[in-house]
N, C-alpha and C positions, 0 to 999 in steps of 0.2 A: 820433267822429272815425275815419275809415276811409281806407285806401289808395284813391287815385283809380282808378276802373275803367279809364280810358283809359291808365293807366300800369302797372297791375298785370298781371303775366304768370303764366300757369298752365300747368303740364305735367300732362296727364291720361294715365294708364297703365292699359290694360285689354286683355286678350287677345281680347275679343269685339269684332269690328269694328263691329257695330251699336251697342253701348254706347258705344264710343269716338267714333263719329260723332255720336251724340245729345249726348254731353257736350260735344264740341267745338263743335257748332252752338249749343247752349244757352248756353254761356259766352261764345262770340264775340258772339252777339246781345245779350248783356248788357253788352258793352263791354270785355271782357277780351282781352288778347293771349294766344292759346291755342296750345300745342304739343301734339303727340300722340305716344305711343309704344305699340307693341303688346306690349311686355314689359319686364322689369326691365333686361336688358342694354342694350336700345336706349335706355331712359330714362337710364341712367347715362352712356351715350355722349353723349346730348344735354346732360346736366347739366355735362359737362366743357367744353362749348362755349358754353353760354348761361347767363344768370342768370335764375332764376325766383323769384317771390315765394311760390308755392304749388305743391305736388305733390299731385295727387289720384290715388290708386292703388287698384286692386282688391286684394283680399286673396289669393284663390286664383288662381294663374297657373302654367302649366307651368314646370318647371325651377327657377325662382327665385320665391319668394313675395313678396307685397307687404310682409310684415314685414321681409324683408331689405332692401327698398328704403327702408323707414322708417328702419332702423338706419343705412343708408348716408348718408341725408340728415342725420340727427342727428349723425353722427360726422364728416361732411366739410363740411357747409354750415351756417354759423352764422346766416344771415339768410334762411332758407327755412322755411316752414311745411308741414305734411303733414296730409292728410285721407284717411282710409281709407273705402272703400266695399265692401260685400260682400253677396252674396245668401245667405250662410251665417252669419247673426247668432247668436252664442252669448255667454253671459256670459264664458266664458274668452277668446273671440276679442276681445271688446270690451276687457276688462281688459288683455290682452296687448298689443293695439294701442296703447292709451293709455300703458301703461308703457314700451313700446318707444319712444314718442315722437310718436305721432299726436295731433294737436290736436282732431280731430273723428272720430267713428265713425258713418257713415251706412249704414243697412240698406236693401237693395233689397227691393221697389221703392220709390222715393221720388218725390215730386212735384217739378216745376220750382221751386215755392215753397220746398220744404224744402232743395233743393240751393242755391238762391240765399241762403237764410238762413244755411246752414252756411258757405258761402264768405264771406259778409259777416262772420260771427263770427270766422273764422280770420284773415281779412285785418285785422280790427279788432284782434286780438291782436298781429299783426305790427306794425301801426302803433303800438300802445301800447308795445311793447317797443323799437321804434326811438326813440320819444320818450324813453323812460326811459334810453336809452344816449347821448342827445345830450349835448354839452358844456353845462355849466350857464349859458351866456351868456344864454339866453332866459328864465331862471327868474322874472324880474320880471313877465313877462306870461303865460308858459305853463309848466305843470308837468304832465308826463305826459298831454299832450293837453287839459288843462283850462286855459282862458284866464281870466285875471283879474289886475288890478292893485290892486284895492281891498284895504283893510286886512282886511275880513272874509274874503276869499279867501286872503290871505297867512297868516291863522291856520289855514285849512283845509289849505294846503300844508304848514305846519309840522307839523300833526297827522298828515298822510299820511306824512311822513318818519319821525316817531317810531313810528307804527304799523307801518311796513314793517320795522323792526328787530327786531320781536318776533313771536311766533307766537300772541299773545293774540287772543281773539275781539274783533270790532269791530262796534258798532251805529252805523249811519249814519242820521241822521234828517234830514228836510227835506221841504218841500212837493213835490208831484208836478212833475216837469220840471226840478228843480234840478240834476240830474246825479249822483245818488247812486251809480248803477252805475259811472260814470266814476271816482268816488272809490275804489270797491271795486277796480276794475281797476288803478288807480294804486298802491294798497297792494300788490296781488299782484305786479305786474310790476316793482316796485322792491324786492321782498323776496327772500328766499332761495329761494322756490318759483317764481320767474319763468319757469323753463324747463318747469314742470309745468302741467297744465291749469287754466284758470280757467273754472268752469262757472256761468253766471248762470241763476237760476230765478225766475220770477214766481209766487210761491205763490198769489196771488189769481187767476191765470189758469188754474190746473189744477182741473178738477172735483173736488169734495170726495171722491168715491168713488175717485178715481185718485191722490190726492196721495201716499199711502204707497207705492203701487206704483211711481210715477215717481221718488220720492226714494230708496227703499231697494231697489227691484227686486222681482222675484217669480220663483218656480220654476215649472216646468211643472206645470199642473194646480192651481195655487194657487186659481184661481177660474175661473168659466165664461169661456171665450175665451182662457185662458192656454195656448196651444198649444205654447209654447216658453218656456224660461227667459230672463229678460232682466235685464241689469244696470241698477241704478238710477243716479241722478245722483251719489250719493255714491261708488259704485264708480268711475264715470267720472272723478271728480275726485281719485281716490286719489293722494296725493303733492302735490296742488296745493291750490286753494282753491275753495270753493263759495260763491256769493253768493245769499242767500235774500232776494229783494225781497218787500215786503208781508208780512213775517213775522207781522204782527198778524192776518192772515187764516187762519192755521193752526188746525186743530181741537185740542181738548184731547188726543186720543189721539196726534196727530202731535207735539204739544209734548212729551209723555212720551217718545216715541221719539227726538226730538232731544236731550232731556236725557240719554238713555242713550248716544247717540253722543258727547256731550261728556264724559261720565263715564268710559265704558269704551272709547272709540275703536273701536266695533264697531257693525254694523247687522244686523238680522234681516230677511232678505228675506221677503216674504209667502209663506207655505207652507213655509219652511225650518225645520229643527229645530236648526240650529247657527248661531251668529253668524258674520259675516264681518268681519275686522279691516280698518279703513280709517284712513289717515293723511291727514286733511283739515282745513285751516284753515277755520273758519266765519266768514263775513262776512255781516251781515244789514242790512236797510234797512227803514225804515218812514216813512210820511207821517202817522202818527198818534202821539199821546202814549202810548207804551207803558207808562210808569209809571202813567198814569191808568187804563189798561186793567187793570193789576195791582190797583189799588185797587178797581176795580169787580168783580174776580173773573173777568174774561174772558181773562186771560193769566196763566200760571203765574209766581209770584214767583221761584221758584228758577231757572227757565229765564231769566227776565229778567236776573237778576244774573250768570248765567254768560255771557250773550250780550253784556252791556254792560261788559265789563272795560275796554274803551276806547270812548269815545263821540265821534262827530264830527257836528256839526250843519252842514249845508250851507245857507248863507243864501239866502233868496229873492232873485230878481233885482232887485226893487224896493229892496233894501237894499245893492246893490252899486255904486251911483253910476255912474261913467263906464264901468264894465264893460259896460253896455248897449251903448254905442257901439262899444267894442272888439269885442264879440261880433257886433254887427250888421255891421260891416265885414268881419269874418272870414267870416261865413256868406254874405254877398252876393258876396264874391270867390270862395268855394268853389263856389257854385251857378252863377255866371257861367262859371267854368272848365269845369264839367261840361256846361253847355249850349253851350259854345264861343261865348259872347257877350262883348262888351266889358263890363267891370265898371262898372255904373252908379254915379253919385254921389248923395248925399243932399242935398237942399236944406236950408238952415239951419232952415226951419220944420219939416221932417220930423225933423231932429235934436232939436228941442225936444219934439216929440210923443213920440219914442222915449224921451227922458229922463224925461218926466213921466207916461207911462203906467204903470199899476200892475202889469202883466204877471202876471195870475193863473195863467197856464200856464207862467211862468218861462222858462228857456232853451229848452225844447222849443217853446213858443209862439213865441218870437222866431225860432228856426230855421225853423219852418213858414212864418212870415210872410215872411222873407227869400227863401225858395224861391219862394213865390207871386209876390213882386214881380219877381224875376228872370225868371220864366216869362212873366208877363203884361205887363211893361214893355218897350216897344220903344225909347223915347228914352233919352238919356244921363243924364238926371237924374230921380230919384224925387221927386215932389212930394206934398203933402198929399192931393190928390184920389185919388192912387194907393193910399192906405191904406184899410183896411176902414172902413165907416161908423162903427162904434162907437169908433174911435180919433180921429175928427175932431170938431171943435167943431160944435155944431148948436144953432140956436135952440130953446128948450124947447118940446116938444110934450107937455104934461102930464107933464113929467119932474120935477116938484117933489116936495114931501114929502106930496102927497095921494094917492100910490099905495101899494098894499099890497105887502108883501114878496114875495108870490107873483107880482105883476105885474112887479116889478123882476127877479125871478129868471127869469121866462118870457122877458122881453125879452133878457136877457143870454145865455140858452141859445140863442135864435134867432140872435143876433149871432155867437156863437162858431161855430154850425153854418154860417152863411153864410160866415164867414172861411175855413172848410176845405172849402167847396163841398159841404156835406152829408155829409161823411165822419164817420159816427158814432163810429168808433174813435178818430180824431184828436180829435174834439170831446170825447169822454169823458176822454181823456188831459189835455187842456187844463183841463177842469172839475174834474179830480181825482176822478172817479167812474167806476164800471165801466159797461159798455154796458147792462146790465140796468137799473141805476138811471136811466140816461139815457132808455131806452125808456119807463120808468114816468113820468118827468117829462114827456116829450113827449106821452104819452097824456093826462095831466092838462091839459096846455096846449091840446091839440086838442079836448078834450071840451067840448061846448056848455055 
């Protein structure tokens, strides 16, 4: 759930005209309303006249530094986020920027994709905080940006409230696409650490040899290519919360280091001889049965018990009843607004299909489908033929019980790929597997 781009306003501050122009052009083309200032004094003058959702500032500038601007925003503006960019990335700079109040710390040079992702994350935090501060009138259907009226979701909402009042570790379980990170964000932004960073990490998405460096940081010369010291995600999250998704994918050595963080509240950067103290609440998530992995010996039992002081299970979409239609209406309205199109309606037949479909990709699959329908549909009503082939009724074409499991799996994988126009990343997310596994399955399907 994010702040709408056509409504979000951003102030960029940098003393380098070229950088300022690039940032302004890049963000404007992405749909944001962008203001620009060549220095801190000019930025403060602008902030006295206009309201912005996000301030992106350079760190080193003449006369007044970007850190001073961060402090000014944090002490004077309660509903504005801050992101720091710098070409002089150091551990001290990153930690100081975050402690001063910056929500993101981006090192130059960065790609357009990295900038877009960082801005999305910061505005996502802003949106989550605004939802957390709303009057409780809408809690029957929406809690911290999570929609749901079903009894299963009411139990999740209650668990979020209880978890937010403590500093205990939380293990969030559920199938891929159910919204585990949203639950983590809700816990963070409704708790005592809401003004501090929330740092989400996909443990399964980081190459094995880089996991410890990314999590705990490294000092200069710690390994080949370590030309400068760099803070890890735990230092970045100091004072706030870190969300470790796919915790089951961590190696044994990483699990040992995580255990040390929980026990001693400190991390050892790669190559460092002394530990660094951190104050971080750890939230973890998994789509696997972690207790079963403990019994098999592939996950440390002592770490499991420390991570699962509080457990929250996010139900799959197929067990949430009418929430499917609630979410479908929400997403179709959202994407119609973004596309500046009239909000289409669902035919009664489509509503029946949506209610009866099993949703293996859960909320993520539903969101992707609603976006596709809004983009592709020109008429005012979404009909059954507008849905992907695998969601429609079809006369059996050797689809009985005479097919092998491999044949059924191959057909389903092809259907999911077709529904996302061949996007393997999205298909892997819906299928609940990583891209490498998907590539291997496709090779087997394509082999004669």
